[in-house]
N, C-alpha and C positions, 0 to 999 in steps of 0.2 A: 633230483634237483639238490646238488648243498645247501646247509643250509647257513647266509653270508647273515653275521654281526652287523647291528647296524651302528652309527653312533648314539648314544644320550643326546635329547633334543633337549632333556626336563628335566631338573635337577628335583628328588624326594626333601623334602622341607619334611625332619621329625621331629617334633618341640622336646625340649626337652623340659627340665626341670625347674630351669631358672627364666622362664618364659612366663611372662602374668599375662595371665587372658583379661583381657578387659569387659566389663559384662555389657554385654548387646541385646537393648531391645529392639530390633530392627536395623534403621542405620543409625540411630543414636543413644548413646549412651543413660542411664538409667539416674539419672539426676536433673531432679525442678527445680524451681523458685517462685515461690509464691511471699508475697501478690505475686501474679507472671500483669498485672494490668491493675491499677487501682488509681486515683485521682484527688487531688488535694486542693486547698485553697493556702497561702501564706501573703502575709505580709512583705512588699518588696526589701531588697539589701538586706531582710533575713538569713541568721543563719541556721537551718538545719539541719538536721538528717529525719534517718529514717532508717526503717530497719525491715527485714527480709530475712528469711528461711528461706534454710538449705536444705532438700532433704537426695537422701542417698537412698535408692530402693531396689540396687542391687544386694546380690544374696555375698557378694566381698569387701572388703574397706578398701578407701579409693581417699586418693589425695586431688582433694578440687581447686584449681585454681579459678581468682574472685577479680575482677577486673571491674571498679566505679566504669558508669556510662552515662554519661551528664551532654547532653546538649539545650540548646538554645543558649535564654539569658543566668546563665551558673555559671560560676567558676570555684576551683581548688576543691572539686568534685574528686574525693578517697572515698576507700573503703576496705575496712580491719574488720576482722581479717583478712589481709590478702589470699594468704592458704590458710586449707584446713584439711587435714585426713579425717575423713567418715567413715565410720563404721556402717558394715551392712546392716540396712533399714534404719540409722540412725541420721538425726537431720543438726541442725547446729544454726545461731542466730550470729546473722550479719548487719553492720552499719555502715550507710554510707552516708557523710558528712559532709557538705558543700553551702556555697553562699548564694542566696540568689542579688539577680540583680533587679535595673527601674523597670516599676509598673509602666503601661497594660504591656502585658508578654502572659506566656507561659515557654514554661522548662519541665525537660524531662531528666527524673534522676533515679540509676537506677544499675543495676549490676549484671551481671553476666559470668555465667559457671561451666566449666569444663574439664578439660581433662589436656593434659599438652597446650597442642597452642590454638585447639579448637574448643568455639564454645557451644554446647549441645542445653542451656535453656537460659531465659531469662528474667528479668522479673524489673516491670519499669511504676512510677509512677507522674504520672502527669500534671505541674503541679501550677494553676495559676495566680499568678502574682496581683497583689492585689496591694492600692496604694495606700499611704498611711495616711490616716486624717490628720488634717490640717489641726494645727495648733492654735487654741482658742485665745482671741487676741481681745488683752482688756482696753479699754479706751475711758483714762481715769480724768 
């Protein structure tokens, strides 16, 4: 019986030198944010800032996209810098700034870190808002 050539069903992909390999550990990339969860108390209507450490534990340099992530009675939530390239096994500090609303309430202030459009690590502070002490009234 003669051999018959069958049409190719799957294309074979051969990586080239121009393809950037992403460091993968399981299903997630090798970036962490600390603290990942923390709590704090602050006065209502305060302007605040929280510092997070972003770490690249991969063996290659990677551009990291950072996004401020705030919930509850908080406005004006921003992260600086919003993008950073971390060398292999390097870390960087990022700052989230915000303005709190009125007590009694809680707010969550944080940062999401990842590559591209995916978030791979999160850091969060849950902040309990405390009422400002009443001003002393003098009766003369």
